[in-house]
MOPAC internal coordinates of N, CA, C and O (Angstrom, degrees):
PM7 1SCF
backbone

  N    0.0000 0     0.00 0     0.00 0    0    0    0
  C    1.4186 1     0.00 0     0.00 0    1    0    0
  C    1.5520 1   109.53 1     0.00 0    2    1    0
  O    1.2310 1   120.54 1   -53.30 1    3    2    1
  N    1.2782 1   116.57 1   126.70 1    3    2    1
  C    1.4470 1   121.52 1  -178.20 1    5    3    2
  C    1.5623 1   108.64 1   -96.89 1    6    5    3
  O    1.2310 1   121.97 1   -56.65 1    7    6    5
  N    1.2991 1   113.83 1   123.35 1    7    6    5
  C    1.4944 1   119.28 1   176.48 1    9    7    6
  C    1.5348 1   108.78 1  -110.64 1   10    9    7
  O    1.2310 1   118.81 1   -66.39 1   11   10    9
  N    1.2556 1   119.87 1   113.61 1   11   10    9
  C    1.4748 1   120.29 1  -177.73 1   13   11   10
  C    1.5162 1   110.90 1   -66.39 1   14   13   11
  O    1.2310 1   120.87 1   -40.35 1   15   14   13
  N    1.3383 1   115.94 1   139.65 1   15   14   13
  C    1.4404 1   121.42 1   176.65 1   17   15   14
  C    1.5037 1   107.51 1  -103.88 1   18   17   15
  O    1.2310 1   119.90 1   -54.20 1   19   18   17
  N    1.3148 1   117.79 1   125.80 1   19   18   17
  C    1.4613 1   120.15 1   177.44 1   21   19   18
  C    1.5055 1   108.42 1  -118.54 1   22   21   19
  O    1.2310 1   120.04 1   -32.53 1   23   22   21
  N    1.3175 1   117.54 1   147.47 1   23   22   21
  C    1.4420 1   124.28 1  -178.47 1   25   23   22
  C    1.5063 1   109.25 1  -128.43 1   26   25   23
  O    1.2310 1   121.51 1   -37.38 1   27   26   25
  N    1.2701 1   114.71 1   142.62 1   27   26   25
  C    1.4728 1   117.51 1   175.69 1   29   27   26
  C    1.5295 1   110.57 1  -146.53 1   30   29   27
  O    1.2310 1   120.99 1   -42.03 1   31   30   29
  N    1.2997 1   115.72 1   137.97 1   31   30   29
  C    1.4771 1   120.22 1   177.13 1   33   31   30
  C    1.5259 1   107.37 1   -77.21 1   34   33   31
  O    1.2310 1   121.62 1   -55.99 1   35   34   33
  N    1.3584 1   114.50 1   124.01 1   35   34   33
  C    1.4833 1   119.85 1  -177.74 1   37   35   34
  C    1.5176 1   111.11 1  -103.21 1   38   37   35
  O    1.2310 1   118.37 1   162.05 1   39   38   37
  N    1.3336 1   120.72 1   -17.95 1   39   38   37
  C    1.4812 1   120.65 1   179.10 1   41   39   38
  C    1.5252 1   107.36 1  -167.10 1   42   41   39
  O    1.2310 1   122.25 1   -19.28 1   43   42   41
  N    1.3322 1   113.30 1   160.72 1   43   42   41
  C    1.4537 1   122.68 1   172.30 1   45   43   42
  C    1.5279 1   109.13 1  -126.39 1   46   45   43
  O    1.2310 1   120.97 1   -44.15 1   47   46   45
  N    1.2854 1   115.76 1   135.85 1   47   46   45
  C    1.4793 1   120.73 1   175.71 1   49   47   46
  C    1.5288 1   106.83 1  -116.80 1   50   49   47
  O    1.2310 1   121.92 1   -45.13 1   51   50   49
  N    1.3428 1   113.93 1   134.87 1   51   50   49
  C    1.4804 1   116.67 1  -178.66 1   53   51   50
  C    1.5131 1   111.03 1  -149.08 1   54   53   51
  O    1.2310 1   121.10 1   -17.98 1   55   54   53
  N    1.2816 1   115.49 1   162.02 1   55   54   53
  C    1.4960 1   120.16 1   173.65 1   57   55   54
  C    1.5213 1   107.63 1  -105.11 1   58   57   55
  O    1.2310 1   120.19 1   173.13 1   59   58   57
  N    1.3720 1   117.24 1    -6.87 1   59   58   57
  C    1.4609 1   123.51 1   177.58 1   61   59   58
  C    1.5180 1   109.48 1  -123.89 1   62   61   59
  O    1.2310 1   118.71 1   -85.17 1   63   62   61
  N    1.3105 1   120.07 1    94.83 1   63   62   61
  C    1.4700 1   121.21 1  -176.84 1   65   63   62
  C    1.4897 1   115.29 1   -55.44 1   66   65   63
  O    1.2310 1   119.68 1   148.78 1   67   66   65
  N    1.3033 1   118.21 1   -31.22 1   67   66   65
  C    1.4680 1   119.02 1  -178.47 1   69   67   66
  C    1.5678 1   113.90 1   -69.86 1   70   69   67
  O    1.2310 1   120.74 1   167.84 1   71   70   69
  N    1.3420 1   116.19 1   -12.16 1   71   70   69
  C    1.4581 1   119.50 1   177.95 1   73   71   70
  C    1.5191 1   112.97 1   -87.73 1   74   73   71
  O    1.2310 1   119.11 1   173.59 1   75   74   73
  N    1.3056 1   119.30 1    -6.41 1   75   74   73
  C    1.4805 1   120.55 1  -176.60 1   77   75   74
  C    1.5290 1   111.64 1  -134.41 1   78   77   75
  O    1.2310 1   121.51 1   -64.52 1   79   78   77
  N    1.3239 1   114.71 1   115.48 1   79   78   77
  C    1.4881 1   120.39 1   174.42 1   81   79   78
  C    1.4662 1   107.39 1  -138.58 1   82   81   79
  O    1.2310 1   119.95 1   -16.27 1   83   82   81
  N    1.2912 1   117.71 1   163.73 1   83   82   81
  C    1.4764 1   118.15 1   176.75 1   85   83   82
  C    1.5314 1   111.53 1   141.76 1   86   85   83
  O    1.2310 1   122.69 1    17.84 1   87   86   85
  N    1.3072 1   112.46 1  -162.16 1   87   86   85
  C    1.4655 1   121.32 1  -171.02 1   89   87   86
  C    1.5009 1   113.52 1   -94.94 1   90   89   87
  O    1.2310 1   119.26 1  -161.18 1   91   90   89
  N    1.3303 1   119.03 1    18.82 1   91   90   89
  C    1.4884 1   120.32 1   176.01 1   93   91   90
  C    1.4955 1   108.09 1  -127.27 1   94   93   91
  O    1.2310 1   120.38 1   -20.72 1   95   94   93
  N    1.3716 1   116.88 1   159.28 1   95   94   93
  C    1.4846 1   118.82 1   178.13 1   97   95   94
  C    1.5315 1   111.19 1   -57.55 1   98   97   95
  O    1.2310 1   120.07 1   -43.73 1   99   98   97
  N    1.3176 1   117.48 1   136.27 1   99   98   97
  C    1.4597 1   122.02 1   173.76 1  101   99   98
  C    1.5211 1   108.36 1  -113.17 1  102  101   99
  O    1.2310 1   120.56 1   -59.18 1  103  102  101
  N    1.2802 1   116.54 1   120.82 1  103  102  101
  C    1.4330 1   123.14 1  -177.62 1  105  103  102
  C    1.5628 1   107.28 1  -105.19 1  106  105  103
  O    1.2310 1   120.25 1   -47.09 1  107  106  105
  N    1.3201 1   117.12 1   132.91 1  107  106  105
  C    1.4529 1   120.82 1  -177.43 1  109  107  106
  C    1.4781 1   109.93 1  -107.28 1  110  109  107
  O    1.2310 1   120.83 1   -55.43 1  111  110  109
  N    1.3538 1   116.03 1   124.57 1  111  110  109
  C    1.4504 1   122.84 1   177.57 1  113  111  110
  C    1.5444 1   109.43 1  -102.36 1  114  113  111
  O    1.2310 1   120.74 1   -26.33 1  115  114  113
  N    1.2955 1   116.18 1   153.67 1  115  114  113
  C    1.4313 1   121.69 1   175.65 1  117  115  114
  C    1.4854 1   117.34 1   -78.61 1  118  117  115
  O    1.2310 1   120.63 1   157.85 1  119  118  117
  N    1.3559 1   116.40 1   -22.15 1  119  118  117
  C    1.4338 1   122.93 1  -179.15 1  121  119  118
  C    1.5018 1   112.28 1  -154.44 1  122  121  119
  O    1.2310 1   120.95 1   -11.81 1  123  122  121
  N    1.2965 1   115.78 1   168.19 1  123  122  121
  C    1.5259 1   120.17 1   176.85 1  125  123  122
  C    1.5218 1   110.73 1   -59.72 1  126  125  123
  O    1.2310 1   120.12 1   141.80 1  127  126  125
  N    1.3475 1   117.37 1   -38.20 1  127  126  125
  C    1.4319 1   121.99 1  -178.27 1  129  127  126
  C    1.5384 1   108.78 1   -65.71 1  130  129  127
  O    1.2310 1   119.68 1   136.27 1  131  130  129
  N    1.3069 1   118.21 1   -43.73 1  131  130  129
  C    1.4653 1   122.87 1   179.19 1  133  131  130
  C    1.5406 1   108.78 1   -65.76 1  134  133  131
  O    1.2310 1   120.04 1   139.62 1  135  134  133
  N    1.3331 1   117.52 1   -40.38 1  135  134  133
  C    1.4560 1   119.36 1   179.70 1  137  135  134
  C    1.4993 1   110.27 1   -64.23 1  138  137  135
  O    1.2310 1   118.93 1   139.66 1  139  138  137
  N    1.3423 1   119.64 1   -40.34 1  139  138  137
  C    1.4362 1   119.90 1   177.20 1  141  139  138
  C    1.5297 1   113.12 1   -67.32 1  142  141  139
  O    1.2310 1   121.15 1   141.91 1  143  142  141
  N    1.2914 1   115.41 1   -38.09 1  143  142  141
  C    1.4704 1   119.16 1   177.38 1  145  143  142
  C    1.5591 1   111.75 1   -64.67 1  146  145  143
  O    1.2310 1   121.05 1   135.61 1  147  146  145
  N    1.3080 1   115.60 1   -44.39 1  147  146  145
  C    1.4723 1   119.55 1   176.02 1  149  147  146
  C    1.4908 1   110.59 1   -57.83 1  150  149  147
  O    1.2310 1   120.29 1   133.58 1  151  150  149
  N    1.3319 1   117.06 1   -46.42 1  151  150  149
  C    1.4320 1   122.58 1  -177.35 1  153  151  150
  C    1.5531 1   110.93 1   -59.79 1  154  153  151
  O    1.2310 1   121.86 1   136.98 1  155  154  153
  N    1.3203 1   114.05 1   -43.02 1  155  154  153
  C    1.4790 1   119.38 1  -179.58 1  157  155  154
  C    1.5138 1   110.61 1   -63.29 1  158  157  155
  O    1.2310 1   120.36 1   135.68 1  159  158  157
  N    1.3070 1   116.92 1   -44.32 1  159  158  157
  C    1.4777 1   120.03 1   177.35 1  161  159  158
  C    1.5347 1   112.74 1   -62.17 1  162  161  159
  O    1.2310 1   121.35 1   134.49 1  163  162  161
  N    1.3385 1   115.03 1   -45.51 1  163  162  161
  C    1.4510 1   119.50 1  -175.85 1  165  163  162
  C    1.5239 1   112.78 1   -70.70 1  166  165  163
  O    1.2310 1   121.04 1   152.12 1  167  166  165
  N    1.3304 1   115.61 1   -27.88 1  167  166  165
  C    1.4887 1   118.70 1   175.10 1  169  167  166
  C    1.4906 1   108.62 1   -56.08 1  170  169  167
  O    1.2310 1   120.40 1   133.36 1  171  170  169
  N    1.2959 1   116.84 1   -46.64 1  171  170  169
  C    1.4985 1   123.15 1  -176.78 1  173  171  170
  C    1.5580 1   110.70 1   -72.66 1  174  173  171
  O    1.2310 1   120.16 1   136.37 1  175  174  173
  N    1.2851 1   117.30 1   -43.63 1  175  174  173
  C    1.4508 1   122.64 1  -176.76 1  177  175  174
  C    1.5686 1   109.82 1   -63.78 1  178  177  175
  O    1.2310 1   121.78 1   130.59 1  179  178  177
  N    1.3606 1   114.20 1   -49.41 1  179  178  177
  C    1.4599 1   120.32 1  -174.57 1  181  179  178
  C    1.5234 1   115.51 1   -91.74 1  182  181  179
  O    1.2310 1   121.12 1   179.17 1  183  182  181
  N    1.3212 1   115.47 1    -0.83 1  183  182  181
  C    1.4414 1   121.18 1  -174.88 1  185  183  182
  C    1.5616 1   109.62 1    52.21 1  186  185  183
  O    1.2310 1   121.21 1  -125.85 1  187  186  185
  N    1.3134 1   115.30 1    54.15 1  187  186  185
  C    1.4369 1   124.25 1  -174.64 1  189  187  186
  C    1.5308 1   110.86 1  -130.15 1  190  189  187
  O    1.2310 1   120.44 1    -7.34 1  191  190  189
  N    1.3248 1   116.77 1   172.66 1  191  190  189
  C    1.4569 1   121.77 1   178.05 1  193  191  190
  C    1.5605 1   107.97 1  -115.12 1  194  193  191
  O    1.2310 1   121.17 1   -43.17 1  195  194  193
  N    1.3068 1   115.36 1   136.83 1  195  194  193
  C    1.4865 1   119.34 1   175.93 1  197  195  194
  C    1.5469 1   108.49 1   -94.50 1  198  197  195
  O    1.2310 1   122.52 1   -42.69 1  199  198  197
  N    1.3238 1   112.78 1   137.31 1  199  198  197
  C    1.4777 1   121.52 1   177.87 1  201  199  198
  C    1.4899 1   109.85 1  -128.75 1  202  201  199
  O    1.2310 1   120.03 1   -52.31 1  203  202  201
  N    1.3332 1   117.54 1   127.69 1  203  202  201
  C    1.4794 1   120.04 1   177.48 1  205  203  202
  C    1.5280 1   109.04 1   -85.49 1  206  205  203
  O    1.2310 1   121.32 1   -58.26 1  207  206  205
  N    1.3568 1   115.08 1   121.74 1  207  206  205
  C    1.4727 1   120.04 1   178.27 1  209  207  206
  C    1.5007 1   110.93 1   -90.95 1  210  209  207
  O    1.2310 1   120.73 1   146.33 1  211  210  209
  N    1.3260 1   116.21 1   -33.67 1  211  210  209
  C    1.4652 1   123.73 1  -178.49 1  213  211  210
  C    1.5388 1   106.33 1  -154.50 1  214  213  211
  O    1.2310 1   120.62 1    -6.29 1  215  214  213
  N    1.3292 1   116.42 1   173.71 1  215  214  213
  C    1.4537 1   119.56 1   178.78 1  217  215  214
  C    1.4750 1   112.68 1   -56.27 1  218  217  215
  O    1.2310 1   119.18 1   152.58 1  219  218  217
  N    1.3395 1   119.17 1   -27.42 1  219  218  217
  C    1.4298 1   120.97 1  -173.77 1  221  219  218
  C    1.5504 1   114.27 1  -117.51 1  222  221  219
  O    1.2310 1   121.10 1  -169.16 1  223  222  221
  N    1.3406 1   115.51 1    10.84 1  223  222  221
  C    1.5100 1   117.70 1  -178.26 1  225  223  222
  C    1.5167 1   110.38 1  -141.34 1  226  225  223
  O    1.2310 1   121.90 1   -52.75 1  227  226  225
  N    1.3160 1   113.97 1   127.25 1  227  226  225
  C    1.4659 1   121.81 1   173.97 1  229  227  226
  C    1.5404 1   109.04 1  -124.24 1  230  229  227
  O    1.2310 1   119.38 1   -31.38 1  231  230  229
  N    1.2985 1   118.78 1   148.62 1  231  230  229
  C    1.4307 1   121.26 1   175.03 1  233  231  230
  C    1.5278 1   108.39 1  -122.84 1  234  233  231
  O    1.2310 1   121.49 1   -33.01 1  235  234  233
  N    1.3129 1   114.75 1   146.99 1  235  234  233
  C    1.5042 1   120.85 1   175.65 1  237  235  234
  C    1.5185 1   106.45 1  -106.36 1  238  237  235
  O    1.2310 1   122.00 1   -58.44 1  239  238  237
  N    1.3362 1   113.77 1   121.56 1  239  238  237
  C    1.4728 1   118.94 1  -176.34 1  241  239  238
  C    1.5315 1   108.63 1  -116.17 1  242  241  239
  O    1.2310 1   121.18 1   -46.58 1  243  242  241
  N    1.3318 1   115.35 1   133.42 1  243  242  241
  C    1.4523 1   121.86 1   177.27 1  245  243  242
  C    1.5658 1   106.70 1   -97.05 1  246  245  243
  O    1.2310 1   121.64 1   -60.35 1  247  246  245
  N    1.3622 1   114.47 1   119.65 1  247  246  245
  C    1.4188 1   121.27 1   176.49 1  249  247  246
  C    1.5134 1   109.96 1   -98.63 1  250  249  247
  O    1.2310 1   119.46 1   -64.34 1  251  250  249
  N    1.2982 1   118.64 1   115.66 1  251  250  249
  C    1.4906 1   120.51 1  -176.89 1  253  251  250
  C    1.5335 1   110.52 1  -107.45 1  254  253  251
  O    1.2310 1   120.10 1   180.00 1  255  254  253

């Protein structure tokens, strides 16, 4: 039985707001530590996975 896996970006967390625009919520953190903390909380709340794209940008992806 094949079960398709779909992925969607549900949020972006950044310390540099100019680096993230688009059709998902963009959350701005004051530091890398705050960005990591926000990502950790949101992983649990949204049942998603956080992925670091750059030092100042993380995305939260929902794997269904």
